[in-house]
Backbone as a chain_set.jsonl record, in Angstrom:
{"seq": "VHPQDAASLGVADGDKVILGNPRGEVRLHAKVFDGVQPGVLISEGIWPNEAFEDGRGINTLTGADSPAPYGGAAFHDNKVWMKKA", "coords": {"N": [[-60.619, -29.586, -90.719], [-60.829, -32.749, -89.378], [-62.212, -35.583, -91.1], [-63.697, -37.41, -89.455], [-64.331, -35.867, -87.18], [-65.8, -33.834, -88.39], [-67.981, -35.308, -89.422], [-69.138, -36.22, -87.034], [-70.208, -33.913, -86.069], [-71.998, -33.181, -87.964], [-71.083, -31.659, -90.069], [-70.222, -30.584, -93.281], [-67.868, -30.358, -96.014], [-67.127, -27.041, -96.755], [-69.292, -26.002, -95.372], [-70.659, -23.449, -93.237], [-69.216, -22.743, -90.139], [-68.954, -22.257, -86.585], [-66.382, -21.302, -84.539], [-65.369, -21.289, -81.193], [-64.637, -20.037, -77.873], [-64.127, -19.128, -74.395], [-63.305, -16.511, -74.98], [-64.57, -15.556, -77.235], [-66.303, -15.772, -80.429], [-65.951, -17.018, -83.776], [-66.79, -16.977, -87.185], [-66.419, -19.264, -89.802], [-65.634, -21.039, -92.878], [-65.848, -24.505, -93.243], [-63.248, -26.797, -93.964], [-62.891, -29.945, -94.884], [-60.535, -32.353, -94.15], [-58.257, -34.939, -94.263], [-55.664, -34.807, -93.43], [-55.111, -33.785, -90.993], [-54.956, -34.324, -87.473], [-57.501, -36.145, -85.701], [-59.623, -34.229, -83.6], [-58.184, -31.928, -83.767], [-58.099, -28.619, -84.947], [-57.429, -26.442, -87.645], [-56.687, -23.146, -88.529], [-55.898, -20.581, -90.707], [-54.185, -17.615, -89.898], [-53.948, -15.28, -91.402], [-55.722, -13.44, -92.373], [-57.325, -10.25, -92.247], [-59.451, -8.782, -89.687], [-61.666, -7.607, -90.958], [-62.163, -9.282, -93.086], [-63.72, -11.315, -92.221], [-66.98, -12.642, -91.661], [-68.419, -11.63, -89.402], [-66.75, -9.602, -88.68], [-64.832, -10.242, -86.849], [-61.781, -11.639, -86.42], [-59.663, -14.609, -86.462], [-57.876, -14.275, -84.372], [-59.414, -13.39, -82.326], [-59.908, -15.491, -80.681], [-57.621, -15.873, -79.291], [-55.59, -15.201, -76.494], [-53.723, -12.888, -74.402], [-52.847, -13.796, -72.055], [-50.69, -15.543, -69.79], [-49.615, -18.86, -70.391], [-50.101, -21.993, -68.646], [-47.49, -24.139, -67.336], [-45.742, -22.246, -66.327], [-45.85, -19.691, -67.402], [-44.855, -17.385, -69.989], [-45.236, -17.263, -73.547], [-48.062, -18.04, -75.557], [-48.578, -19.464, -78.613], [-50.256, -20.296, -81.593], [-51.917, -22.249, -80.478], [-54.847, -22.999, -79.153], [-57.625, -23.723, -77.13], [-60.668, -24.658, -78.423], [-64.154, -24.864, -79.298], [-66.33, -26.296, -81.781], [-69.094, -25.735, -83.9], [-71.798, -26.318, -86.184], [-72.84, -23.619, -88.163]], "CA": [[-61.348, -30.446, -89.811], [-60.719, -34.161, -89.74], [-63.511, -36.103, -91.526], [-64.445, -38.004, -88.333], [-64.862, -34.775, -86.374], [-66.832, -33.172, -89.187], [-69.156, -36.184, -89.47], [-69.775, -36.278, -85.721], [-70.889, -32.629, -85.858], [-72.892, -32.924, -89.083], [-70.466, -30.6, -90.87], [-69.691, -30.997, -94.576], [-66.883, -29.452, -96.604], [-67.704, -25.791, -97.224], [-70.322, -25.492, -94.462], [-70.282, -22.418, -92.267], [-69.094, -23.226, -88.769], [-68.556, -21.282, -85.585], [-65.383, -21.717, -83.563], [-65.497, -20.415, -80.048], [-64.1, -20.335, -76.55], [-64.581, -18.038, -73.533], [-62.904, -15.195, -75.498], [-65.464, -15.108, -78.296], [-66.675, -16.682, -81.509], [-65.538, -16.65, -85.128], [-67.448, -17.763, -88.241], [-65.53, -19.684, -90.885], [-66.102, -22.146, -93.708], [-65.116, -25.725, -92.921], [-62.528, -27.551, -94.988], [-62.69, -31.295, -94.372], [-59.18, -32.713, -94.596], [-57.772, -36.041, -93.422], [-54.255, -34.581, -93.116], [-55.014, -33.232, -89.646], [-55.339, -35.329, -86.496], [-58.816, -35.954, -85.088], [-59.594, -33.38, -82.421], [-57.369, -30.742, -84.025], [-58.598, -27.709, -85.978], [-56.416, -25.517, -88.155], [-57.192, -21.964, -89.212], [-54.842, -19.632, -91.021], [-54.39, -16.329, -89.254], [-53.401, -14.216, -92.246], [-56.781, -12.551, -92.846], [-57.694, -9.188, -91.299], [-60.797, -8.914, -89.103], [-62.681, -7.19, -91.921], [-62.407, -10.357, -94.04], [-64.61, -12.281, -91.604], [-68.399, -12.284, -91.745], [-68.831, -10.822, -88.253], [-65.736, -8.601, -88.391], [-63.948, -10.744, -85.795], [-60.861, -12.61, -86.983], [-59.28, -15.782, -85.686], [-57.177, -13.874, -83.148], [-60.417, -13.199, -81.282], [-59.855, -16.668, -79.812], [-56.284, -15.932, -78.689], [-55.407, -14.23, -75.433], [-52.362, -12.472, -74.052], [-52.546, -14.334, -70.738], [-49.593, -16.514, -69.764], [-50.076, -20.246, -70.29], [-49.561, -22.825, -67.562], [-47.47, -23.96, -65.889], [-44.761, -21.249, -65.882], [-45.948, -18.437, -68.129], [-44.3, -17.334, -71.336], [-46.196, -16.881, -74.578], [-48.747, -19.139, -76.236], [-48.84, -19.187, -80.017], [-50.726, -21.391, -82.44], [-52.525, -23.311, -79.695], [-55.988, -22.511, -78.386], [-58.71, -24.68, -76.977], [-61.906, -24.125, -78.98], [-65.204, -25.786, -79.707], [-66.824, -26.009, -83.119], [-70.443, -26.18, -84.204], [-72.303, -25.872, -87.477], [-73.517, -22.31, -88.04]], "C": [[-61.18, -31.889, -90.284], [-62.104, -34.697, -90.103], [-64.336, -36.726, -90.392], [-65.085, -36.927, -87.469], [-66.0, -34.073, -87.105], [-68.112, -34.008, -89.193], [-69.882, -36.202, -88.129], [-70.558, -35.007, -85.4], [-71.882, -32.296, -86.973], [-72.405, -31.825, -89.99], [-69.898, -31.187, -92.158], [-68.695, -29.953, -95.068], [-67.596, -28.214, -97.151], [-68.798, -25.224, -96.339], [-69.775, -24.36, -93.606], [-70.263, -23.059, -90.89], [-68.751, -22.051, -87.865], [-67.539, -21.942, -84.681], [-65.513, -20.774, -82.393], [-64.779, -20.933, -78.822], [-64.545, -19.175, -75.653], [-64.232, -16.629, -74.037], [-63.833, -14.66, -76.581], [-65.758, -16.191, -79.307], [-66.238, -16.113, -82.849], [-66.26, -17.557, -86.114], [-66.459, -18.009, -89.378], [-66.257, -20.675, -91.778], [-65.226, -23.352, -93.415], [-64.431, -26.287, -94.16], [-62.244, -28.914, -94.382], [-61.424, -31.851, -95.005], [-58.636, -33.803, -93.689], [-56.289, -35.913, -93.077], [-54.048, -33.913, -91.765], [-55.494, -34.311, -88.675], [-56.764, -35.074, -86.004], [-58.677, -35.121, -83.81], [-58.798, -32.102, -82.586], [-58.029, -29.934, -85.14], [-57.468, -26.788, -86.392], [-57.128, -24.352, -88.832], [-56.023, -21.029, -89.468], [-55.169, -18.283, -90.421], [-53.918, -15.156, -90.079], [-54.44, -13.178, -92.654], [-57.101, -11.487, -91.813], [-59.128, -9.392, -90.795], [-61.89, -8.592, -90.107], [-63.025, -8.284, -92.924], [-63.383, -11.407, -93.503], [-66.031, -11.741, -91.564], [-68.842, -11.361, -90.609], [-67.818, -9.746, -87.88], [-64.802, -8.976, -87.26], [-63.091, -11.851, -86.386], [-60.471, -13.689, -85.995], [-58.547, -15.411, -84.4], [-58.122, -13.488, -82.025], [-60.312, -14.318, -80.241], [-58.534, -16.804, -79.077], [-56.154, -14.851, -77.634], [-53.948, -13.881, -75.222], [-51.97, -12.992, -72.678], [-51.458, -15.4, -70.83], [-50.129, -17.928, -69.61], [-49.437, -20.961, -69.098], [-48.408, -23.658, -68.113], [-46.605, -22.789, -65.435], [-44.821, -19.921, -66.615], [-45.305, -18.514, -69.492], [-45.367, -16.886, -72.307], [-46.808, -18.125, -75.204], [-49.055, -18.716, -77.665], [-49.351, -20.45, -80.686], [-51.409, -22.507, -81.669], [-53.619, -22.721, -78.809], [-57.024, -23.612, -78.29], [-59.985, -24.01, -77.471], [-62.922, -25.243, -79.15], [-65.637, -25.381, -81.111], [-68.25, -26.519, -83.232], [-70.838, -25.655, -85.578], [-73.071, -24.573, -87.283], [-74.955, -22.415, -88.499]], "O": [[-61.371, -32.192, -91.461], [-63.087, -34.305, -89.473], [-65.558, -36.579, -90.377], [-66.242, -37.052, -87.069], [-67.032, -33.757, -86.514], [-69.203, -33.474, -88.992], [-71.113, -36.199, -88.092], [-71.462, -35.021, -84.564], [-72.532, -31.251, -86.934], [-73.205, -31.13, -90.616], [-69.171, -32.18, -92.121], [-68.683, -28.814, -94.6], [-68.552, -28.329, -97.918], [-69.203, -24.077, -96.527], [-68.586, -24.317, -93.291], [-71.164, -23.812, -90.521], [-68.317, -20.995, -88.325], [-67.791, -23.009, -84.121], [-65.743, -19.58, -82.581], [-64.372, -22.092, -78.746], [-65.284, -18.308, -76.119], [-64.811, -15.652, -73.563], [-63.882, -13.454, -76.821], [-65.496, -17.371, -79.076], [-66.163, -14.899, -83.036], [-66.336, -18.768, -85.906], [-65.768, -17.102, -89.843], [-67.37, -21.1, -91.466], [-64.003, -23.236, -93.346], [-64.979, -26.249, -95.261], [-61.437, -29.025, -93.459], [-61.256, -31.826, -96.224], [-58.56, -33.617, -92.474], [-55.717, -36.829, -92.487], [-52.931, -33.52, -91.43], [-56.35, -35.123, -89.026], [-57.189, -33.923, -85.902], [-57.73, -35.293, -83.042], [-58.732, -31.282, -81.67], [-58.463, -30.489, -86.149], [-56.641, -26.402, -85.566], [-58.059, -24.551, -89.612], [-55.251, -20.72, -88.56], [-56.324, -17.858, -90.44], [-53.524, -14.131, -89.522], [-54.087, -12.143, -93.221], [-57.146, -11.783, -90.619], [-59.916, -10.1, -91.423], [-62.937, -9.239, -90.108], [-64.08, -8.221, -93.556], [-63.822, -12.286, -94.244], [-66.25, -10.535, -91.448], [-69.575, -10.401, -90.849], [-67.994, -9.05, -86.88], [-64.058, -8.132, -86.761], [-63.61, -12.885, -86.806], [-60.897, -13.681, -84.84], [-58.597, -16.166, -83.429], [-57.687, -13.279, -80.892], [-60.596, -14.106, -79.062], [-58.345, -17.753, -78.316], [-56.562, -13.711, -77.854], [-53.054, -14.504, -75.794], [-50.89, -12.676, -72.18], [-51.334, -16.078, -71.85], [-51.009, -18.168, -68.783], [-48.373, -20.573, -68.616], [-48.372, -23.864, -69.327], [-46.707, -22.366, -64.283], [-43.919, -19.098, -66.46], [-45.22, -19.589, -70.086], [-46.31, -16.196, -71.919], [-46.137, -19.145, -75.358], [-49.727, -17.708, -77.885], [-48.908, -21.552, -80.363], [-51.477, -23.629, -82.171], [-53.334, -22.027, -77.832], [-57.267, -24.342, -79.252], [-60.348, -22.929, -77.005], [-62.574, -26.424, -79.144], [-65.353, -24.276, -81.571], [-68.58, -27.593, -82.728], [-70.281, -24.672, -86.067], [-73.86, -24.445, -86.346], [-75.686, -21.425, -88.472]]}, "num_chains": 1, "name": "protein.A"}
């Protein structure tokens, strides 16, 4: 999480946060890092669902639906919101 985004949400490094979208929610710990652009969140997808507090991994937020405008596959790009847990 970029420091500006974290500050605007009252999130500090190590805080529990919830990422979500219409597909679901995932609980993570925030890592504040100025090496990412404001408005962009990064989460590694290497952990199995069981490694997450609620048993729902980051792929909960990813769908199999075709992205606009012409279909195909969408990888590594999902619109999400974030709030402090």
